[in-house]
C-alpha positions as CSV (number, residue, x, y, z in Angstrom):
1,M,0.0,0.0,0.0
2,K,2.8,2.4,0.9
3,K,4.3,1.9,-2.6
4,E,1.1,3.1,-4.3
5,K,0.8,6.1,-2.1
6,W,4.3,7.6,-3.0
7,M,3.7,6.7,-6.7
8,S,0.4,8.5,-6.6
9,L,1.9,11.6,-5.0
10,L,4.7,11.5,-7.6
11,G,2.1,11.3,-10.4
12,L,0.3,14.3,-8.9
13,A,3.5,16.3,-8.7
14,T,4.1,15.4,-12.4
15,R,0.7,16.6,-13.4
16,A,1.4,19.8,-11.5
17,R,4.6,20.1,-13.6
18,K,6.8,19.9,-10.5
19,T,9.0,17.0,-11.7
20,I,11.9,16.7,-14.2
21,S,13.1,13.4,-15.6
22,G,16.2,12.4,-17.5
23,E,19.8,12.5,-16.4
24,D,21.0,15.7,-18.1
25,L,17.9,17.7,-17.2
26,V,18.0,16.6,-13.6
27,I,21.7,17.6,-13.3
28,R,20.8,21.0,-14.7
29,E,18.0,21.4,-12.1
30,I,20.5,20.4,-9.3
31,Q,23.1,22.9,-10.4
32,Q,20.6,25.7,-10.7
33,A,19.3,24.9,-7.2
34,R,15.7,24.2,-8.4
35,A,15.7,20.5,-7.4
36,K,14.4,19.9,-3.9
37,L,14.6,16.1,-4.0
38,V,16.1,13.6,-6.4
39,L,14.8,10.0,-6.8
40,I,17.2,7.5,-8.2
41,S,16.3,3.9,-9.2
42,K,18.3,1.2,-7.6
43,D,18.9,-0.5,-10.9
44,A,20.6,2.6,-12.5
45,S,24.1,2.0,-13.8
46,D,26.8,2.5,-11.3
47,N,28.2,5.4,-13.4
48,T,24.9,7.3,-13.6
49,S,24.1,6.6,-9.9
50,K,27.5,7.9,-8.8
51,K,27.3,11.0,-11.0
52,I,23.8,12.0,-9.7
53,Q,24.8,11.3,-6.1
54,D,28.0,13.3,-6.3
55,K,26.0,16.3,-7.8
56,C,23.4,16.0,-5.0
57,I,26.1,16.0,-2.3
58,F,28.0,18.9,-3.8
59,Y,24.9,21.1,-4.3
60,N,23.4,19.8,-1.0
61,V,20.2,18.3,-2.5
62,P,18.7,15.3,-0.8
63,Y,18.3,12.1,-2.8
64,L,16.5,8.8,-2.2
65,F,16.4,5.4,-3.9
66,V,13.4,3.7,-5.4
67,E,13.1,0.0,-6.3
68,S,13.2,0.1,-10.1
69,R,13.3,2.3,-13.2
70,E,10.0,0.8,-14.4
71,Q,8.3,1.8,-11.1
72,L,9.7,5.3,-11.3
73,G,8.7,5.7,-15.0
74,H,5.2,4.3,-14.3
75,A,4.7,6.7,-11.4
76,I,5.2,9.7,-13.7
77,G,3.3,8.2,-16.6
78,K,6.3,7.6,-18.9
79,E,8.5,4.8,-19.9
80,A,11.3,3.5,-17.5
81,R,13.1,6.4,-15.9
82,V,16.4,6.2,-13.9
83,V,16.3,9.6,-12.2
84,V,13.5,12.1,-11.4
85,A,13.9,15.5,-9.7
86,I,11.1,17.1,-7.7
87,T,11.2,20.9,-8.0
88,E,8.6,21.9,-5.3
89,E,9.4,21.9,-1.6
90,G,6.0,20.6,-0.4
91,F,6.0,17.6,-2.7
92,A,9.6,16.9,-1.9
93,K,9.1,16.8,1.8
94,K,6.0,14.6,1.6
95,L,7.7,12.2,-0.8
96,A,10.8,12.0,1.4
97,S,8.7,11.2,4.5
98,M,6.7,8.5,2.6
99,L,9.9,6.9,1.2
100,D,11.7,6.9,4.5
101,E,9.0,4.9,6.3
């Protein structure tokens, strides 16, 4: 049940145009201090995962892991996605609390 709740909230954030997906676009959001939370799939390549994590640490942006790229893509209504950034503080805080449970 918990899984569907965070996925629904991520879908709502996407419909509100408060998410960005794709490695290059997410990195740009992190560097421009617009990303409030970054979600990375656990099955992302080591190189991609390390690059995103390093950017998040350097720019002080929190990040969390989700189970799979299919799950992340499904939540935002697209094909498989490896990384998604949330650009609105309220959505970011609520998603972080749901995923930390």
